[in-house]
ZAMI-168366 format. One line per field, with one value per residue: residue number from 1; chain; x, y, z of N, C-alpha, C in turn. Coordinates in steps of 0.02 Angstrom, whole numbers. Layout:
BEGIN
k	NUM;... .
c	A;... .
npx	X;... .
npy	Y;... .
npz	Z;... .
capx	X;... .
capy	Y;... .
capz	Z;... .
cpx	X;... .
cpy	Y;... .
cpz	Z;... .
END
This chain:
BEGIN
k	1;2;3;4;5;6;7;8;9;10;11;12;13;14;15;16;17;18;19;20;21;22;23;24;25;26;27;28;29;30;31;32;33;34;35;36;37;38;39;40;41;42;43;44;45;46;47;48;49;50;51;52;53;54;55;56;57;58;59;60;61;62;63;64;65;66;67;68;69;70;71;72;73;74;75;76;77;78;79;80;81;82;83;84;85;86;87;88;89;90;91;92;93;94;95;96;97;98;99;100;101;102;103;104;105;106;107;108;109;110;111;112;113;114;115;116;117;118;119;120;121;122;123;124;125;126;127;128;129;130;131;132;133;134;135;136;137;138;139;140;141;142;143;144;145;146;147;148;149;150;151;152;153;154;155;156;157;158;159;160;161;162;163;164;165;166;167;168;169;170;171;172;173;174;175;176;177;178;179;180;181;182;183;184;185;186;187;188;189;190;191;192;193;194;195;196;197;198;199;200;201;202;203;204;205;206;207;208;209;210;211;212;213;214;215;216;217;218;219;220;221;222;223;224;225;226;227;228;229;230;231;232;233;234;235;236;237;238;239;240;241;242;243;244;245;246;247;248;249;250;251;252;253;254;255;256;257;258;259;260;261;262;263;264;265;266;267;268;269;270;271;272;273;274;275;276;277;278;279;280;281;282;283;284;285;286;287;288;289;290;291;292;293;294;295;296;297;298;299;300;301;302;303;304;305;306;307;308;309;310;311;312;313;314;315;316;317;318;319;320;321;322;323;324;325;326;327;328;329 .
c	A;A;A;A;A;A;A;A;A;A;A;A;A;A;A;A;A;A;A;A;A;A;A;A;A;A;A;A;A;A;A;A;A;A;A;A;A;A;A;A;A;A;A;A;A;A;A;A;A;A;A;A;A;A;A;A;A;A;A;A;A;A;A;A;A;A;A;A;A;A;A;A;A;A;A;A;A;A;A;A;A;A;A;A;A;A;A;A;A;A;A;A;A;A;A;A;A;A;A;A;A;A;A;A;A;A;A;A;A;A;A;A;A;A;A;A;A;A;A;A;A;A;A;A;A;A;A;A;A;A;A;A;A;A;A;A;A;A;A;A;A;A;A;A;A;A;A;A;A;A;A;A;A;A;A;A;A;A;A;A;A;A;A;A;A;A;A;A;A;A;A;A;A;A;A;A;A;A;A;A;A;A;A;A;A;A;A;A;A;A;A;A;A;A;A;A;A;A;A;A;A;A;A;A;A;A;A;A;A;A;A;A;A;A;A;A;A;A;A;A;A;A;A;A;A;A;A;A;A;A;A;A;A;A;A;A;A;A;A;A;A;A;A;A;A;A;A;A;A;A;A;A;A;A;A;A;A;A;A;A;A;A;A;A;A;A;A;A;A;A;A;A;A;A;A;A;A;A;A;A;A;A;A;A;A;A;A;A;A;A;A;A;A;A;A;A;A;A;A;A;A;A;A;A;A;A;A;A;A;A;A;A;A;A;A;A;A;A;A;A;A;A;A;A;A;A;A;A;A .
npx	4019;3846;3740;3590;3502;3432;3324;3354;3279;3259;3165;3114;3009;3071;3166;3299;3398;3364;3472;3488;3454;3494;3464;3443;3332;3207;3066;2950;2936;2815;2716;2552;2530;2411;2254;2106;1948;1969;1897;1727;1660;1752;1825;1951;2121;2250;2391;2441;2496;2623;2693;2819;2779;2792;2856;2781;2674;2585;2456;2387;2259;2214;2055;1948;1782;1640;1539;1601;1666;1811;1899;1986;2059;2108;2238;2322;2474;2573;2692;2715;2675;2561;2401;2274;2133;2030;1854;1784;1787;1918;1879;1869;1885;1862;1967;1892;1829;1719;1627;1708;1692;1764;1718;1767;1917;2090;2244;2339;2475;2588;2669;2782;2811;2905;2808;2692;2579;2556;2439;2428;2329;2238;2106;1930;1892;1794;1848;2003;2112;2231;2223;2242;2287;2299;2355;2385;2370;2317;2184;2104;2072;2122;2069;2144;2140;2131;2287;2321;2254;2130;2182;2256;2372;2454;2517;2652;2730;2883;2990;3036;3058;3131;3254;3178;3047;2898;2891;2812;2780;2700;2588;2529;2381;2242;2063;2039;2102;2250;2350;2476;2605;2710;2827;2807;2857;2804;2797;2777;2750;2673;2588;2466;2464;2519;2647;2769;2789;2874;2948;3010;3046;3031;2931;2984;3139;3259;3210;3061;2980;2941;2883;2756;2699;2745;2753;2767;2814;2837;2872;3013;3178;3302;3471;3651;3687;3588;3410;3327;3217;3087;2984;2841;2833;2755;2707;2638;2548;2485;2393;2357;2401;2559;2628;2777;2918;3036;3187;3261;3382;3376;3435;3493;3474;3409;3286;3223;3317;3380;3495;3537;3463;3383;3387;3339;3209;3170;3080;2960;2796;2780;2751;2610;2514;2538;2524;2396;2234;2116;2153;2262;2442;2513;2624;2633;2709;2690;2740;2887;2989;3127;3284;3400;3522;3567;3543;3438;3289;3115;2980;2815;2692;2560;2480;2422;2305;2236;2299;2406;2579;2753;2920;3101;3259;3430;3507;3635;3651;3543;3567;3692;3650;3561;3651;3737;3653;3614;3522;3498;3351 .
npy	-3938;-3933;-3872;-3783;-3791;-3667;-3524;-3368;-3322;-3205;-3159;-3270;-3359;-3371;-3429;-3428;-3570;-3633;-3609;-3720;-3826;-3979;-4048;-4073;-4009;-3891;-3824;-3689;-3559;-3498;-3582;-3661;-3597;-3582;-3599;-3665;-3640;-3537;-3465;-3420;-3536;-3637;-3763;-3821;-3806;-3883;-3989;-3925;-3810;-3693;-3559;-3440;-3281;-3146;-3065;-3089;-3216;-3361;-3487;-3655;-3735;-3866;-3878;-3920;-3923;-3857;-3945;-4063;-4111;-4111;-3990;-3891;-3733;-3567;-3453;-3307;-3223;-3101;-3125;-3262;-3325;-3272;-3293;-3255;-3335;-3391;-3406;-3485;-3628;-3676;-3629;-3738;-3769;-3863;-3904;-3854;-3746;-3768;-3786;-3885;-3950;-4005;-4133;-4183;-4159;-4159;-4131;-4049;-4016;-3892;-3825;-3732;-3732;-3674;-3546;-3578;-3625;-3776;-3886;-4025;-4152;-4258;-4343;-4380;-4510;-4616;-4675;-4648;-4550;-4468;-4298;-4166;-4005;-3835;-3662;-3506;-3376;-3365;-3345;-3406;-3574;-3727;-3887;-4043;-4208;-4348;-4410;-4541;-4704;-4751;-4850;-4714;-4599;-4448;-4373;-4298;-4178;-4159;-4013;-3980;-4042;-4203;-4274;-4240;-4275;-4255;-4288;-4386;-4421;-4545;-4637;-4788;-4862;-4911;-4905;-4862;-4827;-4847;-4987;-5006;-4963;-4896;-4785;-4733;-4691;-4602;-4557;-4429;-4361;-4250;-4215;-4275;-4408;-4546;-4655;-4790;-4834;-4847;-4920;-4826;-4809;-4911;-4953;-4986;-5044;-5028;-4944;-4898;-4798;-4785;-4903;-4951;-4881;-4764;-4598;-4476;-4306;-4139;-4045;-4109;-4046;-3980;-4014;-4002;-4128;-4209;-4246;-4182;-4255;-4236;-4336;-4427;-4548;-4691;-4769;-4903;-4907;-4957;-4861;-4818;-4750;-4666;-4523;-4471;-4366;-4384;-4397;-4412;-4436;-4423;-4482;-4362;-4369;-4488;-4515;-4625;-4695;-4713;-4626;-4594;-4622;-4579;-4673;-4628;-4524;-4350;-4262;-4299;-4324;-4221;-4100;-4015;-3973;-4064;-4191;-4195;-4179;-4171;-4288;-4374;-4366;-4336;-4282;-4207;-4172;-4057;-3957;-3869;-3723;-3623;-3536;-3519;-3456;-3449;-3575;-3601;-3683;-3691;-3781;-3824;-3901;-4017;-4033;-4149;-4166;-4047;-3922;-3799;-3793;-3739;-3785;-3779;-3789;-3813;-3841;-3903;-3961;-4051;-4138;-4191;-4257;-4354;-4430;-4474;-4557;-4649;-4782;-4935;-4988 .
npz	4047;4051;3925;3888;3740;3670;3693;3779;3935;4030;4124;4187;4301;4463;4603;4712;4765;4927;5068;5150;5072;4997;4886;4706;4656;4700;4791;4758;4873;4892;4854;4852;4683;4617;4685;4766;4683;4576;4479;4438;4392;4403;4500;4533;4479;4397;4345;4224;4090;4043;3949;3896;3820;3718;3816;3929;3999;3945;3957;3957;4042;4149;4205;4329;4331;4423;4408;4409;4296;4188;4090;3964;3986;3938;3988;4058;4113;4196;4261;4268;4382;4446;4388;4268;4225;4095;4113;4029;3919;3802;3638;3527;3350;3198;3054;2952;3002;3079;3233;3356;3488;3644;3748;3865;3939;3986;4080;3997;3882;3820;3680;3580;3411;3285;3221;3288;3416;3496;3570;3672;3740;3858;3794;3764;3677;3653;3762;3854;3759;3649;3625;3504;3451;3384;3386;3309;3342;3469;3479;3380;3381;3325;3303;3279;3201;3315;3363;3405;3443;3568;3709;3790;3863;3925;3818;3733;3640;3550;3544;3418;3249;3230;3138;3026;3061;3159;3333;3458;3623;3724;3834;3827;3890;3994;4016;4145;4310;4278;4313;4261;4139;4015;3931;3766;3596;3451;3276;3149;2985;2964;3068;3061;3010;3095;3156;3166;3300;3452;3598;3732;3872;4018;4162;4333;4402;4538;4636;4728;4680;4545;4507;4469;4357;4227;4156;4027;4061;4057;3903;3817;3850;3749;3763;3776;3813;3769;3754;3889;3992;4099;4202;4268;4398;4469;4618;4716;4863;5026;5047;4923;4758;4733;4664;4593;4542;4414;4311;4147;4015;3845;3686;3567;3425;3410;3496;3551;3616;3776;3865;3996;4155;4301;4449;4567;4631;4595;4654;4779;4849;4990;5049;5127;5028;4930;4984;5031;4971;4834;4767;4853;4882;4759;4637;4487;4347;4214;4132;4079;4084;4028;4050;3938;3941;4073;4120;4204;4260;4268;4335;4310;4405;4447;4603;4714;4638;4647;4663;4582;4565;4584;4543;4551;4464;4410;4255;4249;4377;4382;4273;4312;4427;4375;4301;4404;4479;4387;4316;4238;4167 .
capx	3961;3787;3708;3524;3502;3368;3324;3359;3217;3283;3111;3088;2992;3131;3184;3362;3395;3374;3539;3489;3433;3549;3438;3451;3270;3176;2999;2937;2915;2747;2668;2535;2519;2339;2219;2035;1897;1999;1846;1658;1638;1807;1841;2022;2164;2312;2415;2432;2557;2636;2749;2830;2753;2794;2876;2740;2664;2519;2450;2326;2250;2163;2008;1893;1724;1601;1495;1643;1700;1871;1909;2046;2048;2166;2251;2381;2507;2629;2754;2720;2656;2491;2367;2204;2111;1964;1803;1754;1834;1946;1829;1899;1852;1900;2003;1842;1801;1658;1639;1730;1702;1790;1671;1804;1988;2130;2318;2367;2543;2590;2736;2784;2854;2906;2764;2628;2572;2520;2414;2415;2293;2203;2041;1881;1878;1769;1901;2058;2155;2271;2196;2294;2263;2349;2334;2438;2356;2288;2113;2075;2100;2105;2075;2165;2119;2168;2345;2327;2193;2126;2181;2321;2376;2520;2546;2700;2765;2950;2986;3057;3063;3193;3265;3124;2982;2872;2895;2760;2783;2634;2587;2472;2352;2176;2011;2030;2161;2295;2402;2534;2615;2777;2828;2820;2866;2776;2821;2731;2777;2627;2544;2403;2478;2567;2668;2835;2783;2928;2952;3067;3065;2983;2927;3024;3201;3269;3172;2989;2941;2917;2873;2690;2692;2778;2723;2803;2791;2842;2908;3085;3223;3362;3533;3712;3692;3531;3345;3313;3146;3058;2926;2815;2834;2702;2713;2575;2554;2423;2346;2346;2458;2600;2659;2839;2948;3104;3215;3303;3412;3367;3482;3468;3453;3369;3260;3201;3373;3390;3566;3541;3398;3396;3352;3309;3165;3191;3031;2905;2750;2796;2719;2538;2476;2552;2503;2325;2194;2064;2186;2322;2508;2525;2663;2621;2738;2661;2773;2947;3015;3198;3326;3459;3583;3590;3530;3385;3229;3056;2935;2746;2666;2499;2490;2364;2247;2199;2335;2462;2639;2814;2984;3157;3323;3478;3518;3696;3640;3498;3602;3741;3613;3536;3709;3762;3607;3591;3503;3469;3287 .
capy	-3902;-3944;-3812;-3788;-3765;-3631;-3452;-3338;-3301;-3172;-3149;-3334;-3363;-3401;-3419;-3464;-3628;-3618;-3626;-3786;-3878;-4019;-4083;-4035;-3974;-3863;-3797;-3618;-3549;-3471;-3633;-3668;-3533;-3579;-3638;-3682;-3594;-3477;-3427;-3435;-3604;-3685;-3782;-3836;-3802;-3920;-4025;-3874;-3795;-3622;-3540;-3368;-3253;-3073;-3033;-3113;-3288;-3388;-3556;-3695;-3758;-3915;-3848;-3963;-3880;-3871;-4003;-4122;-4129;-4073;-3966;-3850;-3661;-3526;-3403;-3264;-3200;-3055;-3148;-3335;-3348;-3251;-3305;-3242;-3392;-3383;-3448;-3528;-3676;-3657;-3641;-3774;-3780;-3908;-3870;-3822;-3689;-3788;-3800;-3953;-3947;-4062;-4146;-4200;-4152;-4146;-4137;-4024;-3991;-3837;-3819;-3689;-3756;-3619;-3490;-3608;-3657;-3839;-3912;-4097;-4165;-4321;-4331;-4434;-4538;-4681;-4696;-4600;-4547;-4408;-4244;-4123;-3946;-3781;-3593;-3461;-3309;-3371;-3328;-3460;-3637;-3777;-3956;-4092;-4276;-4380;-4445;-4611;-4739;-4767;-4807;-4682;-4538;-4415;-4355;-4243;-4165;-4129;-3943;-3973;-4106;-4242;-4309;-4225;-4300;-4237;-4343;-4382;-4470;-4561;-4693;-4832;-4878;-4939;-4855;-4846;-4804;-4897;-5014;-5023;-4913;-4876;-4728;-4749;-4634;-4609;-4504;-4408;-4310;-4194;-4210;-4310;-4479;-4565;-4725;-4809;-4832;-4884;-4913;-4786;-4825;-4951;-4945;-5034;-5024;-5047;-4901;-4909;-4740;-4792;-4974;-4968;-4852;-4701;-4559;-4415;-4245;-4080;-4049;-4120;-3989;-4000;-3993;-4028;-4198;-4245;-4220;-4190;-4271;-4247;-4380;-4449;-4619;-4707;-4828;-4924;-4917;-4979;-4805;-4798;-4730;-4607;-4497;-4433;-4335;-4405;-4369;-4454;-4401;-4462;-4465;-4306;-4388;-4549;-4510;-4689;-4720;-4682;-4623;-4596;-4620;-4580;-4722;-4591;-4469;-4281;-4238;-4344;-4285;-4214;-4040;-4026;-3964;-4122;-4252;-4192;-4143;-4212;-4353;-4362;-4394;-4330;-4230;-4223;-4118;-4050;-3907;-3834;-3668;-3619;-3482;-3555;-3419;-3464;-3645;-3607;-3717;-3689;-3836;-3819;-3968;-4024;-4059;-4180;-4156;-3991;-3860;-3790;-3774;-3727;-3808;-3750;-3825;-3791;-3898;-3938;-4001;-4106;-4186;-4225;-4302;-4410;-4472;-4504;-4609;-4685;-4852;-4967;-5020 .
capz	4074;4010;3899;3859;3672;3665;3699;3845;3967;4091;4172;4209;4372;4493;4673;4723;4809;4999;5091;5182;5024;4969;4828;4644;4639;4760;4782;4767;4942;4893;4830;4782;4649;4602;4736;4755;4657;4546;4442;4458;4374;4410;4569;4543;4420;4410;4285;4173;4052;4037;3906;3888;3758;3712;3878;3985;3997;3929;3979;3950;4110;4166;4252;4350;4341;4483;4395;4416;4234;4173;4022;3958;3982;3922;4038;4048;4174;4185;4294;4270;4449;4458;4325;4254;4185;4067;4145;3978;3890;3738;3586;3471;3286;3155;3000;2908;3036;3114;3304;3372;3560;3681;3802;3925;3921;4046;4080;3934;3873;3772;3651;3521;3357;3236;3241;3306;3481;3494;3633;3674;3802;3861;3765;3771;3611;3673;3807;3854;3701;3645;3584;3475;3417;3380;3374;3289;3367;3536;3472;3340;3405;3276;3328;3230;3218;3369;3333;3426;3464;3640;3768;3792;3903;3932;3754;3738;3577;3552;3522;3348;3214;3238;3074;2980;3084;3225;3381;3510;3676;3753;3881;3817;3955;3988;4026;4215;4346;4250;4357;4220;4088;3994;3885;3696;3551;3384;3233;3096;2940;2954;3127;3046;3002;3147;3154;3191;3373;3485;3671;3754;3941;4055;4235;4369;4433;4607;4680;4729;4660;4477;4498;4442;4290;4216;4103;4010;4093;4015;3839;3826;3841;3712;3795;3746;3832;3741;3775;3960;3999;4165;4196;4333;4413;4516;4660;4747;4935;5056;5044;4854;4717;4748;4603;4605;4483;4399;4249;4104;3958;3783;3632;3528;3358;3414;3565;3579;3655;3841;3882;4069;4189;4373;4490;4622;4611;4609;4703;4797;4892;5060;5076;5136;4966;4888;5017;5049;4922;4802;4762;4894;4865;4688;4602;4416;4307;4147;4090;4102;4045;4046;4027;3911;3956;4141;4137;4253;4237;4312;4319;4336;4419;4484;4670;4745;4594;4676;4660;4536;4603;4547;4570;4514;4462;4360;4210;4267;4436;4367;4230;4354;4472;4335;4286;4466;4502;4328;4326;4180;4183 .
cpx	3902;3755;3637;3527;3434;3378;3332;3290;3235;3229;3078;3066;3048;3137;3247;3353;3405;3442;3542;3472;3494;3527;3447;3389;3237;3110;2997;2909;2843;2697;2611;2520;2447;2304;2147;1997;1926;1952;1777;1639;1692;1821;1916;2059;2231;2333;2408;2499;2562;2696;2759;2803;2753;2808;2835;2730;2592;2516;2386;2319;2197;2119;1953;1835;1685;1545;1535;1681;1760;1870;1968;2027;2113;2175;2314;2410;2562;2695;2762;2701;2582;2454;2295;2180;2040;1915;1769;1808;1862;1896;1857;1854;1894;1932;1956;1810;1737;1674;1656;1744;1729;1745;1706;1877;2028;2204;2350;2442;2542;2662;2731;2835;2849;2860;2696;2631;2529;2500;2402;2381;2265;2130;1994;1861;1854;1819;1958;2101;2193;2236;2252;2262;2316;2315;2395;2431;2325;2215;2076;2111;2075;2119;2092;2138;2162;2226;2349;2260;2190;2157;2251;2316;2446;2554;2590;2736;2835;2946;3012;3055;3131;3200;3205;3055;2963;2875;2846;2771;2712;2642;2524;2447;2287;2125;2003;2093;2216;2347;2464;2547;2688;2771;2848;2829;2837;2802;2772;2765;2736;2579;2475;2413;2534;2583;2738;2838;2837;2927;3016;3091;3010;2983;2976;3087;3204;3227;3097;2950;2913;2902;2807;2683;2732;2742;2762;2772;2792;2875;2982;3125;3285;3423;3592;3723;3638;3466;3335;3238;3129;2995;2901;2821;2785;2719;2645;2588;2487;2371;2335;2410;2494;2636;2719;2867;3020;3128;3257;3332;3409;3417;3452;3439;3409;3338;3226;3255;3381;3464;3576;3471;3409;3354;3320;3262;3197;3145;2981;2860;2773;2765;2644;2496;2489;2524;2429;2287;2142;2089;2254;2384;2521;2569;2662;2647;2709;2699;2838;2963;3086;3228;3392;3524;3611;3580;3476;3323;3175;3007;2868;2720;2600;2513;2423;2300;2204;2233;2386;2521;2699;2873;3040;3217;3368;3499;3581;3685;3597;3532;3654;3708;3589;3594;3734;3718;3578;3578;3474;3405;3259 .
cpy	-3910;-3878;-3829;-3756;-3732;-3558;-3429;-3318;-3267;-3162;-3214;-3331;-3400;-3383;-3460;-3521;-3608;-3644;-3697;-3843;-3913;-4057;-4041;-3997;-3950;-3830;-3721;-3607;-3523;-3519;-3641;-3601;-3526;-3626;-3652;-3623;-3530;-3435;-3450;-3508;-3657;-3699;-3788;-3830;-3835;-3955;-3982;-3853;-3720;-3612;-3464;-3344;-3178;-3039;-3052;-3189;-3305;-3460;-3588;-3736;-3813;-3884;-3899;-3918;-3900;-3922;-4068;-4142;-4083;-4049;-3917;-3777;-3626;-3474;-3364;-3244;-3151;-3084;-3224;-3365;-3333;-3253;-3280;-3294;-3380;-3430;-3493;-3572;-3648;-3676;-3674;-3774;-3829;-3869;-3837;-3760;-3704;-3801;-3874;-3957;-4012;-4073;-4158;-4200;-4134;-4154;-4113;-4010;-3939;-3829;-3773;-3718;-3705;-3563;-3514;-3638;-3720;-3860;-3987;-4112;-4236;-4309;-4390;-4457;-4610;-4715;-4648;-4606;-4482;-4358;-4199;-4065;-3891;-3713;-3553;-3393;-3307;-3350;-3385;-3526;-3693;-3847;-4003;-4161;-4305;-4421;-4519;-4639;-4743;-4836;-4779;-4617;-4507;-4404;-4294;-4237;-4138;-4058;-3929;-4042;-4138;-4285;-4302;-4247;-4269;-4299;-4332;-4439;-4484;-4620;-4735;-4858;-4917;-4886;-4832;-4817;-4856;-4922;-5036;-4964;-4895;-4818;-4752;-4684;-4651;-4551;-4490;-4358;-4246;-4181;-4241;-4386;-4499;-4639;-4734;-4804;-4876;-4870;-4875;-4809;-4867;-4934;-4993;-5005;-5045;-5006;-4913;-4856;-4743;-4864;-4994;-4944;-4787;-4664;-4495;-4355;-4187;-4095;-4061;-4057;-4013;-3971;-4022;-4101;-4241;-4212;-4234;-4197;-4280;-4290;-4398;-4525;-4633;-4771;-4843;-4938;-4942;-4924;-4780;-4778;-4669;-4587;-4453;-4409;-4360;-4376;-4421;-4410;-4448;-4438;-4411;-4327;-4450;-4554;-4573;-4719;-4679;-4684;-4630;-4590;-4627;-4633;-4690;-4538;-4402;-4248;-4293;-4306;-4283;-4151;-4051;-4020;-4020;-4187;-4253;-4150;-4189;-4282;-4345;-4394;-4395;-4270;-4250;-4167;-4117;-4000;-3883;-3776;-3656;-3554;-3513;-3521;-3438;-3537;-3654;-3639;-3709;-3742;-3823;-3890;-3965;-4057;-4084;-4171;-4098;-3925;-3859;-3763;-3767;-3759;-3782;-3797;-3792;-3852;-3937;-3985;-4062;-4159;-4225;-4276;-4364;-4457;-4509;-4563;-4649;-4758;-4879;-5004;-5050 .
cpz	4026;3989;3875;3789;3660;3675;3771;3869;4033;4144;4193;4282;4408;4566;4685;4772;4882;5022;5119;5133;4994;4907;4765;4622;4703;4741;4791;4837;4948;4862;4879;4750;4624;4650;4716;4725;4627;4504;4465;4448;4382;4483;4581;4476;4438;4346;4223;4143;4038;3990;3907;3821;3762;3779;3939;3976;3979;3954;3958;4014;4114;4220;4267;4369;4403;4471;4396;4354;4221;4101;4023;3947;3966;3977;4023;4116;4155;4209;4295;4337;4463;4392;4326;4204;4160;4102;4094;3947;3824;3682;3524;3409;3246;3098;2950;2940;3074;3188;3315;3447;3589;3741;3869;3907;3983;4032;4016;3939;3817;3746;3590;3472;3300;3260;3267;3376;3473;3565;3625;3741;3801;3845;3779;3701;3622;3719;3804;3792;3702;3599;3561;3439;3417;3374;3353;3321;3437;3537;3436;3357;3360;3303;3270;3248;3275;3339;3348;3447;3540;3651;3777;3833;3896;3865;3760;3672;3590;3523;3452;3316;3228;3175;3028;3001;3151;3270;3438;3559;3701;3800;3868;3884;3946;4005;4098;4246;4334;4300;4319;4173;4078;3945;3815;3656;3483;3342;3176;3050;2938;3012;3116;3045;3050;3142;3182;3267;3404;3561;3689;3823;3973;4129;4268;4398;4506;4656;4675;4691;4589;4458;4466;4370;4288;4161;4090;4044;4046;3948;3851;3811;3805;3746;3757;3763;3799;3765;3849;3968;4073;4156;4266;4338;4469;4554;4690;4821;4962;5057;4973;4818;4746;4684;4621;4538;4475;4334;4213;4049;3898;3730;3587;3461;3355;3483;3591;3623;3719;3859;3957;4098;4264;4408;4551;4595;4626;4659;4716;4845;4964;5091;5082;5073;4916;4918;5033;4999;4893;4789;4796;4863;4790;4672;4529;4373;4237;4103;4122;4055;4069;4019;4003;3931;4024;4161;4189;4222;4290;4289;4351;4346;4457;4551;4698;4705;4618;4661;4602;4575;4557;4583;4525;4515;4412;4319;4229;4326;4421;4324;4270;4400;4434;4318;4349;4487;4444;4343;4261;4200;4118 .
END
């Protein structure tokens, strides 16, 4: 029986699997949980990240403003479903205490390592790159140097050091709507100096759903089988890209090694809030939270570049599914 190596979260947002559902992952019946125009200056919130904190929940949110530009906002929730999002962007400062605003930022991930919350996002560094910052008190937000050169997206930090090093997943890309992309891993002793870049997983396989490109999704979950990594895969159709959600299991001590990888997706766009929106046919997972005691996992994902939605699964079912449909790519 697969175990999640982590903390209990008895108040995890949750809804039991519908009786008719035969899949290992299912959608929240009240999706989407964040819709159009949630604040005065924000048009859409999606591709965002949530974590438990002091009995409730906090999050960093991709907010597309009504002038068309994206940036990152902070928000809170009592139940992980209903959110109050700040109408102003996160006020980043550098390590000297000087303002260090982000002109354009999107698709954040949020992870807590020891007593610090780290935010990783896609930044504008003369082209798409990885932004990195942290906060210890959710008031003072410190921006660190960009860990990687352009062009890059989908930066995801592991929730602890592995063999004494911080680990960061990313997807090297180009400056546009990238028609290619594999997942790589980099390491650092101090979150400043990064190197030892290695390829983890490539696009492709027998299925169409991840044939164009792939990208890391939420923070990897440490389990007794290895690191459970949810990720997005992209296919190309006559109507454009389609983003689906899949999963893989990486080796605990050497996460560049893929132990299992599902050739089938777990979710693909089918509900109206996923198939129709600002960018149709998109499921883009950015965060997962879990209750280690029961093996329950809740996944926050962006839908159609317009909405924020929730999906649920149990670690045993997902790991069994990944093993059953394992495919070497």
